[in-house]
N, C-alpha and C positions, 0 to 999 in steps of 0.2 A: 328806754326803758332800764329803768333802775334794777331791775330785778333779774335782767339778764347778764349784769356786770358782778363781778365778784368784788368783794372789797380792795382797794389798793390796786384794783388791774384796768389798764384804760381799755381790753379787748372784751367782747360778750364771750361768755364760755357755752360752747357746743356740745352736745354729744356726740360720739363719735356713731357715725353711718350703721345703721343694723343692716345684717349682713341677710339678703333673700335667698332662697335655696331655691338652686337652679339645676334641671335633669343635665345629666351627665351629656354631652352630644353624641350625637348618633354618631353612629359608624356608616363609614360612605363606603359604598359599594365601587367606587371609582378606586378603590385600595385593592381589592379584589379581582375586581376586572382585569387591573394592569398587573398583579400579581401571576394571575391563571394565564395571562397573554403573553407575560412572557417568560414562561414556561416553554409554553408550547411553540413559540419561537425559538427557544435553545435545542426543543428538540428537532423541530423542523431542518435546523441549521445542522447538527449533527448526520441526522438523516442527508442529507445534502451533501453534505463534505466526504461521506460514506460513498454515494455513489459517484462523486467527483472523481476520488482514489481510484473507486473500480475503473472508472473512465480512461483514468492516466495511464492504470495498470494493463489496458487493453483488455480488459474484461478478466474476470476469474481472482483469484487472490494469490499470493505468492506461493504458499504451500502448495497449492494443486499443480501449479506450473513447474516447482521442486519436483515433485512425486511424478508428472507425465514426462519430465525429461530424465528421471533416473530408468523409469519405463524403456524409456526410447534406448538409453543407452545401455538397459541390458539386455533388450532383443538384437542389439547389434552383432556382437560376435558370434562366430561357428566356435565349434567345441575344440577346435586345435587352433584359435585365435589366444596367445598369452597376453593378458593385462600387464601392462608395465607402469600404467601410473593412472589413477581416479581422482579425481576430486569433485566430489558430490557438493550441490549448492546450499549454501547458509544462508538463511535467509535474513535478510537484516530489517529488525521491526523498525517501522517507522520511515522505510525507504519510499520517496515517489517516484513512480519513472515516469518522469518529465522528459529527462534526455539522457539515462542511465539504464541500463540493463540490471536490475537489483538481482536475479535471479540466474547462476552462470553455472555451468556444467563443462570439466574437461574432462578427456579420458583417451590413452593411446595405450593399444597392441600391437604385437607384433606378430605378423600372420607369415607362415613357413611357404604362403604361395603368393601368386600375383591378384592382385586386389584392384576391381579401378574405382573411379571415384561415383560412379553413376551407381555400379553395385553398391557400393558401402552406403551410399545415400538413399536408394531405395531400399536398403533394410532396416534405415533408420525411420524413412515415413517421410522423408524430405525430397521437395522436386530441385537436383544441383545440373538442370541442363542447361546449356548457355544462355538459352533466352530466361531461364528462371532468376537466375545470378544476380548478384546485386551486390553493391559495396560492402555490405554487413554478413554476407554468407548467402545460403539459400533457403529461402522459407519453406516452412512445414506445410505439405500438402493440406488443403482443407482444413484449416489451424485457426481455430478460434481461440486460441492461448498467445497467438502473438509469440509464438517460437521460432526462432531462426538459428540455422546451424552450419558452422564451419566443416566441412569434410575435408579432410588432407590425406593421401595417399600418396606415399614417396618411399622409395627402397632404402632398406635399411643397412647403414654403412657399417654396423658391429655384426650383421649376420649376414653374410652373404646367400642372395638367392632367397631371402626372405622381405618382407614391405612390412612398414609400419603405417598405420591408420591412427590419425587422431581427428577427436572430434572436439568442436568449440559449442557447446549450447548456450542462446542467451536468451533472455526475456525481459519484456518492461514490466 
């Protein structure tokens, strides 16, 4: 066909193809479903991690355990006991109680008369009978907090006739 060729050109000339109007692609509902599912999974994982951490911490949070320990230490001494040293718990953020005690309190009093370990332990609210003692100390009676106590009563070398009472409270 001679009309399809330009003079001096061996190939025919064609007009560029005309573009047809195409509607925008439909937005997939799958993207929305995946997005919502991802958010829900993230929320459930966060809630699950919190539950696991509380389980590892033997129930309750560290601040509650610290307050319970300070209350226990406050109720132990009688009026004539002299406080020599006390280290209240400093709760470490992010401490997981898998194998270490994250909450600790220790205190020592000088007592002008003899005190027995069982006496001090009962005032503290723990069972330090021979049957209840473990390598970690004495468990707190009816304790949901997982608090254990070490109670030591010994003669004061620097004050004849006096005794020292030392407690070490720990919780995971």
